[in-house]
C-alpha positions in Angstrom: 0.2 0.0 0.0 0.8 3.2 0.0 2.3 5.8 1.8 -0.9 8.3 0.6 -3.9 6.0 0.9 -3.2 5.9 4.6 -4.0 10.0 4.2 -6.7 11.9 2.7 -6.3 12.7 -1.1 -8.0 12.6 -3.9 -7.3 11.5 -8.1 -8.1 11.8 -11.0 -9.9 8.1 -12.5 -12.0 6.5 -15.8 -14.6 5.3 -13.7 -16.1 2.1 -15.6 -19.3 1.7 -13.7 -20.4 -1.1 -16.2 -17.8 -3.7 -14.8 -18.6 -3.1 -10.9 -20.9 -7.2 -11.7 -17.6 -8.4 -13.0 -15.3 -7.6 -10.3 -17.6 -5.5 -7.7 -17.6 -8.7 -5.2 -13.7 -9.3 -6.4 -13.0 -6.0 -5.1 -15.0 -5.1 -2.2 -13.7 -8.4 -0.4 -9.3 -8.1 -2.0 -8.8 -4.5 -2.3 -11.1 -2.8 0.1 -8.4 -0.4 1.6 -10.6 2.4 0.7 -14.1 1.7 0.6 -16.6 3.2 -1.9 -13.8 3.8 -4.4 -15.6 2.4 -8.1 -14.1 -0.4 -10.7 -12.2 2.6 -12.6 -8.4 2.9 -14.2 -6.4 6.2 -12.9 -5.7 8.5 -14.1 -3.3 10.5 -11.2 -3.6 9.6 -7.8 -2.6 11.6 -5.5 -3.7 14.6 -6.2 -4.3 18.1 -5.3 -5.1 17.4 -1.6 -9.2 17.8 -0.8 -8.9 20.5 1.4 -6.7 22.4 -1.8 -9.0 21.4 -4.4 -9.7 24.8 -6.4 -13.1 25.7 -8.6 -9.4 26.7 -11.0 -8.7 22.7 -11.0 -12.0 21.5 -11.4 -12.6 23.5 -14.0 -8.7 21.8 -15.7 -10.1 19.1 -15.1 -13.5 20.0 -17.3 -11.8 21.4 -19.5 -9.7 18.1 -20.2 -12.5 16.0 -20.6 -14.1 18.1 -23.2 -11.2 18.5 -25.0 -11.0 13.8 -25.2 -14.0 11.9 -27.1 -15.2 8.7 -25.1 -13.8 5.9 -26.5 -14.3 2.4 -25.9 -11.8 0.0 -23.7 -11.8 -3.7 -23.8 -10.2 -6.1 -20.5 -9.5 -9.4 -21.7 -7.1 -10.9 -19.3 -5.2 -10.0 -16.3 -1.6 -8.5 -15.5 0.4 -8.9 -11.9 2.4 -6.4 -10.0 4.5 -8.5 -8.0 4.9 -7.4 -4.0 7.6 -8.2 -2.1 6.7 -6.8 0.8 3.1 -8.3 0.0 0.3 -9.8 -1.4 0.7 -9.4 -5.6 -1.4 -7.3 -7.3 -3.9 -8.6 -9.7 -5.7 -6.1 -12.2 -7.4 -6.2 -15.3 -5.5 -4.7 -18.9 -7.2 -2.0 -20.5 -6.9 -2.1 -24.2 -6.0 0.2 -26.9 -3.5 1.4 -23.9 -2.1 3.9 -25.9 -5.2 5.9 -24.9 -5.3 5.7 -20.9 -1.5 7.2 -21.5 -2.6 9.7 -23.7 -4.7 10.8 -21.1 -2.5 10.2 -18.4 0.2 12.4 -20.1 -2.4 15.0 -20.3 -3.2 15.2 -17.0 0.1 14.8 -16.2 1.2 18.0 -18.4 -1.6 20.1 -15.9 -0.2 19.0 -12.9 3.4 18.3 -13.3 3.8 19.0 -9.1 1.9 15.9 -8.5 3.8 12.5 -10.1 1.9 9.7 -10.3 1.9 7.4 -6.8 4.0 10.0 -5.2 7.1 9.0 -7.5 7.2 5.5 -5.7 7.2 4.0 -9.2 9.1 6.7 -11.4 8.4 7.9 -14.8 6.7 4.0 -15.1 3.1 4.1 -15.0 1.2 0.8 -16.3 -2.8 2.0 -16.8 -5.3 -0.9 -15.0 -8.0 -1.8 -13.3 -7.6 -3.2 -9.9 -9.3 -6.2 -9.0 -7.4 -7.5 -5.8 -4.6 -6.1 -3.9 -4.5 -9.1 -0.6 -6.5 -12.7 -2.5 -5.5 -15.6 -0.5 -3.2 -18.2 -2.1 -6.9 -20.3 -1.4 -8.9 -18.3 -3.4 -6.9 -16.7 -5.9 -7.3 -19.5 -9.1 -11.6 -19.4 -7.8 -11.2 -15.7 -8.6 -9.1 -15.2 -11.5 -11.1 -18.1 -12.9 -14.1 -16.6 -12.4 -13.2 -13.1 -14.2 -11.6 -14.5 -16.9 -14.8 -16.9 -17.2 -16.8 -14.0 -18.3 -13.9 -11.6 -20.2 -13.8 -9.9 -22.9 -15.7 -7.1 -21.4 -16.0 -4.1 -22.8 -16.8 -0.4 -21.3 -16.9 3.0 -22.4 -14.6 5.8 -21.0 -17.0 8.6 -20.8 -16.2 11.0 -17.9 -13.0 11.6 -15.6 -14.4 11.6 -12.1 -12.9 13.4 -8.6 -12.4 11.2 -6.1 -11.3 12.0 -2.4 -10.5 9.3 0.5 -11.5 10.9 3.9 -10.7 9.0 7.4 -10.9 5.4 4.9 -14.1 6.4 2.9 -14.4 7.5 -0.9 -16.9 9.5 -2.5 -17.2 11.1 -6.3 -16.7 14.2 -5.9 -17.4 15.7 -9.8 -17.6 13.7 -12.6 -16.8 15.4 -16.1 -18.1 14.1 -19.0 -15.5 13.3 -22.5 -17.0 15.3 -25.3 -14.3 16.4 -27.6 -14.2 15.3 -30.8 -11.0 13.2 -32.9 
């Protein structure tokens, strides 16, 4: 777990509510560091501390959303972040990845003072949808098999959501529709 996860923080994500029926059960059991986090692909976390988010910050997110068209994203299989100090993190890999990487680059150009994950991974950002960060070995195969049996699945990336985490609970402060043309 990243240090910021233990503090109040905010983030920018592409929420994918249509994936809750596929992975919500597993996320609630094995990725519950913060309750209320929707199924999503992270664009930037941590972002501006919740108490310091200004109207100018929200206007910049809205402007960014207006510059991006909505796009379809497919999930076909798992990826794994191996963790020497704890359980491995299992995640679904979004396709196309390039769309997310370009959107993340746009976000980072707006907020260069907020490196992804506080810079612990350097410049290496892997777009992903976390399913489990704590699955027990005995249940790992059941989780993988159950989710894989429902893949591939396609969702619509159509909004940037501002999430705020306080006291271990997450709320969506606001969302901005992607309305750009390309």
